[in-house]
Structure formats: structure tokens, C-alpha cells
N, CA, C and O atoms as a GROMACS GRO file, in nm:
protein
  556
    1ILE      N    1   0.967   3.668  -1.292
    1ILE     CA    2   1.057   3.751  -1.292
    1ILE      C    3   1.152   3.653  -1.345
    1ILE      O    4   1.224   3.718  -1.421
    2GLN      N    5   1.189   3.532  -1.343
    2GLN     CA    6   1.268   3.436  -1.417
    2GLN      C    7   1.239   3.483  -1.578
    2GLN      O    8   1.342   3.511  -1.640
    3GLY      N    9   1.140   3.491  -1.637
    3GLY     CA   10   1.115   3.511  -1.798
    3GLY      C   11   1.146   3.673  -1.828
    3GLY      O   12   1.225   3.706  -1.916
    4PHE      N   13   1.091   3.748  -1.763
    4PHE     CA   14   1.136   3.867  -1.766
    4PHE      C   15   1.249   3.909  -1.751
    4PHE      O   16   1.301   3.969  -1.845
    5TYR      N   17   1.321   3.890  -1.625
    5TYR     CA   18   1.477   3.884  -1.633
    5TYR      C   19   1.547   3.865  -1.764
    5TYR      O   20   1.610   3.952  -1.824
    6HIS      N   21   1.527   3.736  -1.804
    6HIS     CA   22   1.624   3.686  -1.931
    6HIS      C   23   1.599   3.789  -2.042
    6HIS      O   24   1.688   3.855  -2.096
    7ALA      N   25   1.429   3.798  -2.080
    7ALA     CA   26   1.403   3.928  -2.154
    7ALA      C   27   1.478   4.042  -2.165
    7ALA      O   28   1.499   4.099  -2.272
    8PHE      N   29   1.513   4.071  -2.072
    8PHE     CA   30   1.572   4.224  -2.027
    8PHE      C   31   1.721   4.220  -2.021
    8PHE      O   32   1.792   4.319  -2.040
    9GLU      N   33   1.761   4.107  -1.994
    9GLU     CA   34   1.886   4.089  -1.926
    9GLU      C   35   1.988   4.023  -2.006
    9GLU      O   36   2.107   4.052  -2.021
   10GLY      N   37   1.889   3.888  -2.076
   10GLY     CA   38   1.958   3.798  -2.151
   10GLY      C   39   2.021   3.685  -2.068
   10GLY      O   40   2.107   3.617  -2.124
   11ASP      N   41   1.984   3.657  -1.936
   11ASP     CA   42   2.043   3.590  -1.834
   11ASP      C   43   1.911   3.528  -1.787
   11ASP      O   44   1.803   3.571  -1.828
   12PHE      N   45   1.926   3.404  -1.681
   12PHE     CA   46   1.854   3.381  -1.580
   12PHE      C   47   1.878   3.398  -1.459
   12PHE      O   48   1.983   3.352  -1.414
   13ILE      N   49   1.786   3.470  -1.372
   13ILE     CA   50   1.803   3.516  -1.212
   13ILE      C   51   1.811   3.411  -1.131
   13ILE      O   52   1.884   3.426  -1.033
   14ILE      N   53   1.747   3.291  -1.145
   14ILE     CA   54   1.728   3.198  -1.068
   14ILE      C   55   1.772   3.064  -1.143
   14ILE      O   56   1.716   3.016  -1.241
   15GLU      N   57   1.889   3.013  -1.071
   15GLU     CA   58   1.940   2.895  -1.102
   15GLU      C   59   1.856   2.753  -1.142
   15GLU      O   60   1.863   2.690  -1.247
   16GLU      N   61   1.774   2.725  -1.017
   16GLU     CA   62   1.690   2.615  -1.016
   16GLU      C   63   1.615   2.624  -1.119
   16GLU      O   64   1.593   2.727  -1.183
   17ASN      N   65   1.559   2.484  -1.146
   17ASN     CA   66   1.455   2.472  -1.264
   17ASN      C   67   1.318   2.480  -1.206
   17ASN      O   68   1.290   2.438  -1.094
   18CYS      N   69   1.223   2.543  -1.300
   18CYS     CA   70   1.107   2.547  -1.258
   18CYS      C   71   1.025   2.433  -1.313
   18CYS      O   72   1.066   2.378  -1.416
   19GLU      N   73   0.912   2.389  -1.253
   19GLU     CA   74   0.852   2.265  -1.269
   19GLU      C   75   0.686   2.342  -1.325
   19GLU      O   76   0.636   2.451  -1.297
   20ALA      N   77   0.637   2.227  -1.414
   20ALA     CA   78   0.487   2.248  -1.464
   20ALA      C   79   0.437   2.164  -1.412
   20ALA      O   80   0.419   2.050  -1.455
   21TRP      N   81   0.392   2.233  -1.253
   21TRP     CA   82   0.268   2.141  -1.190
   21TRP      C   83   0.127   2.170  -1.213
   21TRP      O   84   0.095   2.262  -1.288
   22LEU      N   85   0.042   2.098  -1.153
   22LEU     CA   86  -0.076   2.123  -1.179
   22LEU      C   87  -0.156   2.248  -1.162
   22LEU      O   88  -0.257   2.272  -1.229
   23HIS      N   89  -0.104   2.330  -1.065
   23HIS     CA   90  -0.169   2.464  -1.057
   23HIS      C   91  -0.051   2.591  -1.124
   23HIS      O   92  -0.066   2.712  -1.111
   24GLY      N   93   0.030   2.543  -1.174
   24GLY     CA   94   0.114   2.648  -1.235
   24GLY      C   95   0.276   2.634  -1.243
   24GLY      O   96   0.318   2.521  -1.217
   25PRO      N   97   0.344   2.702  -1.265
   25PRO     CA   98   0.505   2.696  -1.260
   25PRO      C   99   0.529   2.691  -1.133
   25PRO      O  100   0.462   2.752  -1.051
   26VAL      N  101   0.652   2.600  -1.097
   26VAL     CA  102   0.682   2.613  -0.950
   26VAL      C  103   0.836   2.604  -0.902
   26VAL      O  104   0.899   2.521  -0.968
   27PHE      N  105   0.898   2.658  -0.822
   27PHE     CA  106   1.014   2.644  -0.772
   27PHE      C  107   1.012   2.567  -0.679
   27PHE      O  108   0.960   2.615  -0.578
   28ARG      N  109   1.056   2.439  -0.670
   28ARG     CA  110   1.054   2.344  -0.531
   28ARG      C  111   1.108   2.388  -0.448
   28ARG      O  112   1.071   2.331  -0.345
   29ASN      N  113   1.216   2.496  -0.419
   29ASN     CA  114   1.261   2.513  -0.290
   29ASN      C  115   1.182   2.610  -0.258
   29ASN      O  116   1.177   2.626  -0.136
   30VAL      N  117   1.096   2.706  -0.337
   30VAL     CA  118   1.030   2.809  -0.283
   30VAL      C  119   0.926   2.743  -0.213
   30VAL      O  120   0.888   2.779  -0.102
   31TYR      N  121   0.865   2.619  -0.295
   31TYR     CA  122   0.724   2.587  -0.251
   31TYR      C  123   0.786   2.514  -0.113
   31TYR      O  124   0.737   2.552  -0.006
   32ASN      N  125   0.871   2.431  -0.109
   32ASN     CA  126   0.909   2.364   0.027
   32ASN      C  127   0.937   2.465   0.153
   32ASN      O  128   0.933   2.430   0.271
   33ARG      N  129   0.963   2.585   0.110
   33ARG     CA  130   0.993   2.686   0.227
   33ARG      C  131   0.855   2.732   0.274
   33ARG      O  132   0.832   2.752   0.393
   34TYR      N  133   0.754   2.750   0.169
   34TYR     CA  134   0.635   2.807   0.252
   34TYR      C  135   0.501   2.700   0.215
   34TYR      O  136   0.381   2.728   0.228
   35SER      N  137   0.552   2.588   0.173
   35SER     CA  138   0.398   2.506   0.148
   35SER      C  139   0.328   2.500   0.305
   35SER      O  140   0.206   2.514   0.301
   36SER      N  141   0.372   2.486   0.410
   36SER     CA  142   0.297   2.493   0.557
   36SER      C  143   0.170   2.558   0.568
   36SER      O  144   0.069   2.524   0.630
   37TYR      N  145   0.201   2.692   0.474
   37TYR     CA  146   0.064   2.783   0.476
   37TYR      C  147  -0.030   2.748   0.415
   37TYR      O  148  -0.134   2.814   0.422
   38ARG      N  149  -0.019   2.608   0.318
   38ARG     CA  150  -0.142   2.592   0.232
   38ARG      C  151  -0.173   2.723   0.181
   38ARG      O  152  -0.098   2.811   0.141
   39PHE      N  153  -0.327   2.718   0.192
   39PHE     CA  154  -0.386   2.811   0.141
   39PHE      C  155  -0.420   2.962   0.208
   39PHE      O  156  -0.501   3.044   0.164
   40ASP      N  157  -0.350   2.974   0.304
   40ASP     CA  158  -0.338   3.086   0.400
   40ASP      C  159  -0.230   3.191   0.350
   40ASP      O  160  -0.128   3.157   0.290
   41PRO      N  161  -0.264   3.333   0.384
   41PRO     CA  162  -0.144   3.435   0.333
   41PRO      C  163  -0.019   3.391   0.401
   41PRO      O  164  -0.016   3.352   0.518
   42ILE      N  165   0.083   3.400   0.323
   42ILE     CA  166   0.203   3.396   0.406
   42ILE      C  167   0.200   3.529   0.479
   42ILE      O  168   0.175   3.639   0.430
   43GLU      N  169   0.234   3.496   0.613
   43GLU     CA  170   0.233   3.602   0.710
   43GLU      C  171   0.407   3.662   0.728
   43GLU      O  172   0.440   3.780   0.740
   44ARG      N  173   0.480   3.566   0.726
   44ARG     CA  174   0.620   3.608   0.727
   44ARG      C  175   0.718   3.555   0.663
   44ARG      O  176   0.732   3.433   0.658
   45VAL      N  177   0.796   3.636   0.608
   45VAL     CA  178   0.893   3.557   0.509
   45VAL      C  179   1.028   3.606   0.598
   45VAL      O  180   1.052   3.673   0.698
   46GLU      N  181   1.098   3.530   0.500
   46GLU     CA  182   1.234   3.533   0.554
   46GLU      C  183   1.314   3.630   0.530
   46GLU      O  184   1.321   3.660   0.410
   47GLU      N  185   1.394   3.708   0.620
   47GLU     CA  186   1.469   3.845   0.602
   47GLU      C  187   1.584   3.787   0.524
   47GLU      O  188   1.641   3.685   0.562
   48PHE      N  189   1.626   3.866   0.394
   48PHE     CA  190   1.724   3.842   0.323
   48PHE      C  191   1.794   3.981   0.280
   48PHE      O  192   1.732   4.088   0.280
   49ASP      N  193   1.898   3.972   0.253
   49ASP     CA  194   1.979   4.095   0.208
   49ASP      C  195   1.965   4.120   0.072
   49ASP      O  196   2.014   4.055  -0.020
   50ILE      N  197   1.870   4.251   0.063
   50ILE     CA  198   1.858   4.267  -0.089
   50ILE      C  199   1.977   4.365  -0.137
   50ILE      O  200   1.956   4.424  -0.242
   51SER      N  201   2.085   4.385  -0.080
   51SER     CA  202   2.200   4.432  -0.127
   51SER      C  203   2.291   4.331  -0.220
   51SER      O  204   2.399   4.363  -0.270
   52VAL      N  205   2.232   4.212  -0.231
   52VAL     CA  206   2.303   4.099  -0.328
   52VAL      C  207   2.246   4.114  -0.450
   52VAL      O  208   2.302   4.056  -0.543
   53PHE      N  209   2.121   4.195  -0.479
   53PHE     CA  210   2.058   4.211  -0.602
   53PHE      C  211   2.106   4.375  -0.672
   53PHE      O  212   2.070   4.484  -0.627
   54THR      N  213   2.190   4.351  -0.786
   54THR     CA  214   2.157   4.450  -0.888
   54THR      C  215   2.080   4.542  -0.894
   54THR      O  216   1.964   4.523  -0.856
   55THR      N  217   2.114   4.659  -0.939
   55THR     CA  218   1.998   4.728  -0.970
   55THR      C  219   1.923   4.704  -1.100
   55THR      O  220   1.837   4.788  -1.128
   56ALA      N  221   1.941   4.614  -1.175
   56ALA     CA  222   1.870   4.575  -1.264
   56ALA      C  223   1.755   4.466  -1.218
   56ALA      O  224   1.633   4.458  -1.233
   57GLU      N  225   1.846   4.396  -1.160
   57GLU     CA  226   1.777   4.272  -1.084
   57GLU      C  227   1.629   4.335  -0.994
   57GLU      O  228   1.513   4.299  -1.012
   58LYS      N  229   1.681   4.443  -0.894
   58LYS     CA  230   1.554   4.488  -0.841
   58LYS      C  231   1.469   4.588  -0.898
   58LYS      O  232   1.364   4.627  -0.849
   59THR      N  233   1.529   4.634  -1.022
   59THR     CA  234   1.386   4.691  -1.096
   59THR      C  235   1.297   4.563  -1.168
   59THR      O  236   1.176   4.568  -1.148
   60ILE      N  237   1.321   4.510  -1.205
   60ILE     CA  238   1.260   4.367  -1.262
   60ILE      C  239   1.183   4.306  -1.144
   60ILE      O  240   1.060   4.306  -1.140
   61ILE      N  241   1.262   4.256  -1.049
   61ILE     CA  242   1.183   4.236  -0.954
   61ILE      C  243   1.065   4.333  -0.892
   61ILE      O  244   0.948   4.309  -0.865
   62ASP      N  245   1.118   4.414  -0.884
   62ASP     CA  246   0.999   4.549  -0.835
   62ASP      C  247   0.868   4.552  -0.920
   62ASP      O  248   0.751   4.570  -0.886
   63SER      N  249   0.918   4.534  -1.027
   63SER     CA  250   0.814   4.569  -1.144
   63SER      C  251   0.733   4.417  -1.179
   63SER      O  252   0.624   4.418  -1.235
   64VAL      N  253   0.782   4.328  -1.150
   64VAL     CA  254   0.697   4.208  -1.140
   64VAL      C  255   0.592   4.182  -1.038
   64VAL      O  256   0.480   4.132  -1.050
   65ILE      N  257   0.672   4.243  -0.907
   65ILE     CA  258   0.577   4.226  -0.770
   65ILE      C  259   0.452   4.335  -0.815
   65ILE      O  260   0.334   4.305  -0.798
   66LYS      N  261   0.489   4.452  -0.867
   66LYS     CA  262   0.394   4.566  -0.869
   66LYS      C  263   0.263   4.518  -0.939
   66LYS      O  264   0.145   4.537  -0.911
   67ASN      N  265   0.332   4.442  -1.053
   67ASN     CA  266   0.201   4.382  -1.140
   67ASN      C  267   0.134   4.272  -1.150
   67ASN      O  268   0.032   4.253  -1.216
   68PHE      N  269   0.197   4.192  -1.079
   68PHE     CA  270   0.145   4.072  -1.034
   68PHE      C  271   0.077   4.035  -0.908
   68PHE      O  272  -0.025   3.967  -0.898
   69CYS      N  273   0.158   4.098  -0.794
   69CYS     CA  274   0.123   4.040  -0.670
   69CYS      C  275   0.010   4.079  -0.622
   69CYS      O  276  -0.021   4.027  -0.515
   70CYS      N  277  -0.096   4.189  -0.688
   70CYS     CA  278  -0.194   4.228  -0.610
   70CYS      C  279  -0.311   4.148  -0.686
   70CYS      O  280  -0.423   4.195  -0.702
   71TYR      N  281  -0.275   4.031  -0.726
   71TYR     CA  282  -0.384   3.912  -0.778
   71TYR      C  283  -0.393   3.814  -0.692
   71TYR      O  284  -0.296   3.801  -0.616
   72SER      N  285  -0.489   3.733  -0.680
   72SER     CA  286  -0.527   3.612  -0.592
   72SER      C  287  -0.445   3.488  -0.624
   72SER      O  288  -0.372   3.504  -0.722
   73GLY      N  289  -0.437   3.362  -0.562
   73GLY     CA  290  -0.322   3.260  -0.620
   73GLY      C  291  -0.424   3.221  -0.744
   73GLY      O  292  -0.365   3.186  -0.846
   74LYS      N  293  -0.550   3.221  -0.748
   74LYS     CA  294  -0.625   3.141  -0.824
   74LYS      C  295  -0.636   3.216  -0.955
   74LYS      O  296  -0.655   3.153  -1.060
   75THR      N  297  -0.624   3.362  -0.953
   75THR     CA  298  -0.590   3.441  -1.040
   75THR      C  299  -0.475   3.404  -1.150
   75THR      O  300  -0.486   3.380  -1.270
   76LEU      N  301  -0.350   3.410  -1.059
   76LEU     CA  302  -0.236   3.409  -1.096
   76LEU      C  303  -0.238   3.232  -1.153
   76LEU      O  304  -0.165   3.206  -1.248
   77GLU      N  305  -0.298   3.150  -1.110
   77GLU     CA  306  -0.300   3.020  -1.147
   77GLU      C  307  -0.347   3.020  -1.292
   77GLU      O  308  -0.280   2.967  -1.381
   78ALA      N  309  -0.485   3.090  -1.318
   78ALA     CA  310  -0.540   3.105  -1.440
   78ALA      C  311  -0.444   3.177  -1.544
   78ALA      O  312  -0.440   3.140  -1.661
   79PHE      N  313  -0.372   3.275  -1.498
   79PHE     CA  314  -0.294   3.338  -1.594
   79PHE      C  315  -0.208   3.244  -1.650
   79PHE      O  316  -0.212   3.217  -1.770
   80THR      N  317  -0.090   3.165  -1.533
   80THR     CA  318   0.011   3.087  -1.578
   80THR      C  319  -0.020   2.970  -1.690
   80THR      O  320   0.065   2.916  -1.762
   81HIS      N  321  -0.157   2.946  -1.688
   81HIS     CA  322  -0.210   2.846  -1.746
   81HIS      C  323  -0.267   2.865  -1.891
   81HIS      O  324  -0.322   2.782  -1.963
   82MET      N  325  -0.237   3.006  -1.918
   82MET     CA  326  -0.252   3.057  -2.032
   82MET      C  327  -0.107   3.105  -2.125
   82MET      O  328  -0.101   3.136  -2.244
   83GLU      N  329   0.005   3.098  -2.023
   83GLU     CA  330   0.153   3.091  -2.086
   83GLU      C  331   0.198   2.976  -2.160
   83GLU      O  332   0.163   2.867  -2.113
   84GLU      N  333   0.277   2.974  -2.281
   84GLU     CA  334   0.320   2.863  -2.331
   84GLU      C  335   0.414   2.797  -2.295
   84GLU      O  336   0.422   2.680  -2.334
   85PRO      N  337   0.514   2.852  -2.208
   85PRO     CA  338   0.604   2.756  -2.135
   85PRO      C  339   0.543   2.633  -2.025
   85PRO      O  340   0.595   2.522  -2.013
   86TRP      N  341   0.451   2.670  -1.969
   86TRP     CA  342   0.356   2.582  -1.884
   86TRP      C  343   0.284   2.504  -1.961
   86TRP      O  344   0.281   2.385  -1.933
   87LEU      N  345   0.211   2.550  -2.071
   87LEU     CA  346   0.141   2.453  -2.140
   87LEU      C  347   0.198   2.359  -2.245
   87LEU      O  348   0.143   2.255  -2.284
   88ARG      N  349   0.333   2.416  -2.294
   88ARG     CA  350   0.412   2.323  -2.388
   88ARG      C  351   0.470   2.197  -2.296
   88ARG      O  352   0.492   2.083  -2.335
   89THR      N  353   0.486   2.242  -2.187
   89THR     CA  354   0.553   2.139  -2.107
   89THR      C  355   0.457   2.019  -2.043
   89THR      O  356   0.478   1.898  -2.032
   90ARG      N  357   0.365   2.086  -2.014
   90ARG     CA  358   0.248   1.997  -1.967
   90ARG      C  359   0.233   1.908  -2.095
   90ARG      O  360   0.241   1.789  -2.067
   91GLY      N  361   0.217   1.929  -2.201
   91GLY     CA  362   0.175   1.856  -2.333
   91GLY      C  363   0.036   1.840  -2.346
   91GLY      O  364  -0.053   1.924  -2.338
   92GLY      N  365   0.030   1.700  -2.371
   92GLY     CA  366  -0.119   1.622  -2.346
   92GLY      C  367  -0.186   1.596  -2.247
   92GLY      O  368  -0.301   1.554  -2.258
   93LEU      N  369  -0.116   1.622  -2.106
   93LEU     CA  370  -0.155   1.580  -1.969
   93LEU      C  371  -0.296   1.636  -1.951
   93LEU      O  372  -0.325   1.753  -1.976
   94PRO      N  373  -0.382   1.545  -1.906
   94PRO     CA  374  -0.516   1.595  -1.853
   94PRO      C  375  -0.485   1.693  -1.778
   94PRO      O  376  -0.378   1.720  -1.723
   95ALA      N  377  -0.613   1.761  -1.779
   95ALA     CA  378  -0.580   1.903  -1.695
   95ALA      C  379  -0.573   1.831  -1.522
   95ALA      O  380  -0.486   1.896  -1.464
   96GLN      N  381  -0.613   1.758  -1.457
   96GLN     CA  382  -0.600   1.755  -1.331
   96GLN      C  383  -0.450   1.650  -1.309
   96GLN      O  384  -0.425   1.606  -1.197
   97SER      N  385  -0.388   1.628  -1.391
   97SER     CA  386  -0.278   1.539  -1.386
   97SER      C  387  -0.142   1.629  -1.307
   97SER      O  388  -0.092   1.738  -1.334
   98HIS      N  389  -0.119   1.552  -1.227
   98HIS     CA  390   0.018   1.581  -1.166
   98HIS      C  391   0.132   1.598  -1.243
   98HIS      O  392   0.113   1.539  -1.349
   99SER      N  393   0.233   1.647  -1.241
   99SER     CA  394   0.367   1.672  -1.313
   99SER      C  395   0.493   1.723  -1.267
   99SER      O  396   0.485   1.846  -1.262
  100ASP      N  397   0.592   1.687  -1.235
  100ASP     CA  398   0.725   1.747  -1.208
  100ASP      C  399   0.804   1.771  -1.324
  100ASP      O  400   0.926   1.778  -1.311
  101TRP      N  401   0.751   1.785  -1.435
  101TRP     CA  402   0.834   1.832  -1.537
  101TRP      C  403   0.895   1.949  -1.528
  101TRP      O  404   0.868   2.051  -1.466
  102ILE      N  405   1.004   1.912  -1.616
  102ILE     CA  406   1.118   2.070  -1.624
  102ILE      C  407   1.037   2.144  -1.733
  102ILE      O  408   0.976   2.091  -1.826
  103ILE      N  409   1.048   2.295  -1.702
  103ILE     CA  410   1.029   2.377  -1.793
  103ILE      C  411   1.124   2.432  -1.829
  103ILE      O  412   1.167   2.529  -1.766
  104GLU      N  413   1.197   2.378  -1.965
  104GLU     CA  414   1.305   2.446  -2.026
  104GLU      C  415   1.320   2.566  -1.998
  104GLU      O  416   1.216   2.632  -1.993
  105LYS      N  417   1.459   2.643  -1.967
  105LYS     CA  418   1.508   2.739  -1.937
  105LYS      C  419   1.505   2.850  -2.085
  105LYS      O  420   1.500   2.972  -2.100
  106GLU      N  421   1.511   2.739  -2.172
  106GLU     CA  422   1.528   2.796  -2.324
  106GLU      C  423   1.394   2.849  -2.357
  106GLU      O  424   1.368   2.966  -2.386
  107LEU      N  425   1.310   2.748  -2.348
  107LEU     CA  426   1.153   2.797  -2.348
  107LEU      C  427   1.100   2.921  -2.299
  107LEU      O  428   1.045   3.012  -2.361
  108ILE      N  429   1.129   2.908  -2.167
  108ILE     CA  430   1.074   3.060  -2.111
  108ILE      C  431   1.130   3.179  -2.148
  108ILE      O  432   1.069   3.285  -2.160
  109GLY      N  433   1.309   3.153  -2.177
  109GLY     CA  434   1.360   3.287  -2.249
  109GLY      C  435   1.310   3.318  -2.389
  109GLY      O  436   1.306   3.434  -2.430
  110GLN      N  437   1.266   3.199  -2.473
  110GLN     CA  438   1.212   3.248  -2.591
  110GLN      C  439   1.082   3.286  -2.569
  110GLN      O  440   1.046   3.363  -2.658
  111TYR      N  441   1.000   3.265  -2.489
  111TYR     CA  442   0.859   3.269  -2.455
  111TYR      C  443   0.863   3.484  -2.413
  111TYR      O  444   0.806   3.576  -2.470
  112PHE      N  445   0.935   3.484  -2.322
  112PHE     CA  446   0.943   3.619  -2.281
  112PHE      C  447   1.023   3.703  -2.350
  112PHE      O  448   1.001   3.824  -2.351
  113LYS      N  449   1.123   3.649  -2.413
  113LYS     CA  450   1.185   3.744  -2.546
  113LYS      C  451   1.083   3.806  -2.639
  113LYS      O  452   1.085   3.920  -2.684
  114ALA      N  453   0.983   3.699  -2.665
  114ALA     CA  454   0.873   3.734  -2.777
  114ALA      C  455   0.762   3.827  -2.706
  114ALA      O  456   0.704   3.907  -2.779
  115LEU      N  457   0.730   3.821  -2.575
  115LEU     CA  458   0.662   3.905  -2.503
  115LEU      C  459   0.711   4.061  -2.492
  115LEU      O  460   0.637   4.159  -2.498
  116LYS      N  461   0.832   4.060  -2.477
  116LYS     CA  462   0.935   4.187  -2.482
  116LYS      C  463   0.925   4.241  -2.613
  116LYS      O  464   0.939   4.362  -2.631
  117ASP      N  465   0.901   4.158  -2.711
  117ASP     CA  466   0.923   4.232  -2.871
  117ASP      C  467   0.763   4.277  -2.913
  117ASP      O  468   0.735   4.374  -2.983
  118LYS      N  469   0.677   4.192  -2.859
  118LYS     CA  470   0.556   4.208  -2.895
  118LYS      C  471   0.493   4.337  -2.840
  118LYS      O  472   0.433   4.420  -2.908
  119TYR      N  473   0.514   4.340  -2.723
  119TYR     CA  474   0.460   4.461  -2.625
  119TYR      C  475   0.534   4.544  -2.631
  119TYR      O  476   0.513   4.637  -2.553
  120ASN      N  477   0.659   4.554  -2.724
  120ASN     CA  478   0.743   4.682  -2.739
  120ASN      C  479   0.768   4.741  -2.585
  120ASN      O  480   0.738   4.857  -2.556
  121MET      N  481   0.818   4.658  -2.501
  121MET     CA  482   0.866   4.662  -2.380
  121MET      C  483   1.014   4.729  -2.361
  121MET      O  484   1.114   4.658  -2.375
  122LEU      N  485   1.024   4.833  -2.336
  122LEU     CA  486   1.189   4.933  -2.314
  122LEU      C  487   1.211   4.888  -2.237
  122LEU      O  488   1.292   4.796  -2.252
  123THR      N  489   1.171   4.910  -2.123
  123THR     CA  490   1.193   4.923  -1.952
  123THR      C  491   1.101   4.826  -1.913
  123THR      O  492   0.999   4.789  -1.972
  124PRO      N  493   1.154   4.784  -1.794
  124PRO     CA  494   1.081   4.683  -1.678
  124PRO      C  495   0.925   4.742  -1.654
  124PRO      O  496   0.824   4.670  -1.648
  125SER      N  497   0.928   4.870  -1.645
  125SER     CA  498   0.803   4.918  -1.629
  125SER      C  499   0.692   4.890  -1.707
  125SER      O  500   0.577   4.885  -1.662
  126ASP      N  501   0.724   4.872  -1.829
  126ASP     CA  502   0.637   4.828  -1.965
  126ASP      C  503   0.552   4.690  -1.935
  126ASP      O  504   0.436   4.676  -1.974
  127ILE      N  505   0.620   4.597  -1.865
  127ILE     CA  506   0.555   4.462  -1.827
  127ILE      C  507   0.414   4.508  -1.771
  127ILE      O  508   0.336   4.413  -1.773
  128GLU      N  509   0.371   4.593  -1.735
  128GLU     CA  510   0.243   4.668  -1.694
  128GLU      C  511   0.125   4.640  -1.812
  128GLU      O  512   0.012   4.611  -1.773
  129CYS      N  513   0.154   4.649  -1.953
  129CYS     CA  514   0.051   4.638  -2.086
  129CYS      C  515   0.077   4.481  -2.062
  129CYS      O  516  -0.032   4.436  -2.027
  130TYR      N  517   0.164   4.388  -2.064
  130TYR     CA  518   0.147   4.255  -2.060
  130TYR      C  519   0.036   4.234  -1.977
  130TYR      O  520  -0.072   4.201  -2.027
  131SER      N  521   0.053   4.251  -1.842
  131SER     CA  522  -0.009   4.197  -1.719
  131SER      C  523  -0.158   4.253  -1.753
  131SER      O  524  -0.248   4.172  -1.777
  132VAL      N  525  -0.179   4.374  -1.754
  132VAL     CA  526  -0.302   4.428  -1.776
  132VAL      C  527  -0.387   4.364  -1.893
  132VAL      O  528  -0.506   4.356  -1.864
  133GLU      N  529  -0.353   4.317  -2.017
  133GLU     CA  530  -0.427   4.248  -2.121
  133GLU      C  531  -0.432   4.125  -2.082
  133GLU      O  532  -0.536   4.064  -2.109
  134ARG      N  533  -0.326   4.056  -2.011
  134ARG     CA  534  -0.364   3.931  -1.967
  134ARG      C  535  -0.473   3.910  -1.911
  134ARG      O  536  -0.561   3.835  -1.951
  135PHE      N  537  -0.472   3.988  -1.796
  135PHE     CA  538  -0.536   3.973  -1.660
  135PHE      C  539  -0.712   4.013  -1.723
  135PHE      O  540  -0.806   3.948  -1.676
  136GLU      N  541  -0.735   4.104  -1.811
  136GLU     CA  542  -0.871   4.095  -1.882
  136GLU      C  543  -0.915   4.005  -1.945
  136GLU      O  544  -1.036   3.986  -1.956
  137GLN      N  545  -0.820   3.928  -2.002
  137GLN     CA  546  -0.860   3.798  -2.052
  137GLN      C  547  -0.914   3.676  -1.961
  137GLN      O  548  -0.955   3.568  -2.002
  138ILE      N  549  -0.906   3.719  -1.828
  138ILE     CA  550  -0.895   3.622  -1.718
  138ILE      C  551  -1.048   3.652  -1.674
  138ILE      O  552  -1.121   3.557  -1.646
  139LYS      N  553  -1.096   3.784  -1.668
  139LYS     CA  554  -1.192   3.848  -1.609
  139LYS      C  555  -1.313   3.768  -1.674
  139LYS      O  556  -1.429   3.797  -1.645
   0.00000   0.00000   0.00000
């Protein structure tokens, strides 16, 4: 959501920094909120007021959910391990090393803007082209 929002809107939707953890990019506040579930499905998400989101925010969030949330955690992990912001931030760390290094927002922005251009994404619904191609690479 962070990257695609920046690609389409030129700003970041999440103020918190994302960290390059072992299993993929993590927003620490979200992790802390749901970590008690461990590997089990999250059965209860806190209610929140969706009216705080703009139409553009809702559209991008919905498209990302539609195109990514249908996959397992392990598949999403493999997906993120192919993306440049996570890879570059971790640099030469051994594969099983833990890290809390910040993935720079500028790096996220540049990467997702390049994806938008590469896949000729005109609207958030075009995110599907990228997700389908990448998930095919994982299979």
C-alpha cells in the first residue's frame, strides 16, 4: 500500500518507517498489534472508521487487498524477497540474519514509481498486472 500509494499519489500514506526484517518488510506497530496470533489466521481486526480515508486511498488499499491478500504468508514473503527496497536495505546480510534496518521511503517511492511506469499502470486496478507476473515467478 505504501509503495503503490506513492506511485499513484506522490505521497506516503503511512508515516511510520518500514523495517527490513528477516521474513520481509514490517511496520513495527502493525506487528506489535497482531504478533500474538503468530502463524494462525488473524480472526479479529480492530474496528476503525474508514471515512478517514480519501477516495484515492480507499481505491489503492482495495486494489492491493484484492491482488495480494489472497496469498499465504509464505508466498507473500517470497514475493517481498524479490523486491528491490527490501533487498537493497538488507544488502549483504546472510539470509537468516535478523535486521531492523529502515527501508528508506525514497527507495520505496522510486521502486514503485518505476513499477508503475514499467507496467503502464494508469489506475490502481492495473496493479493486477504486476502481481500476476510476480506470483507466476514464485510458482
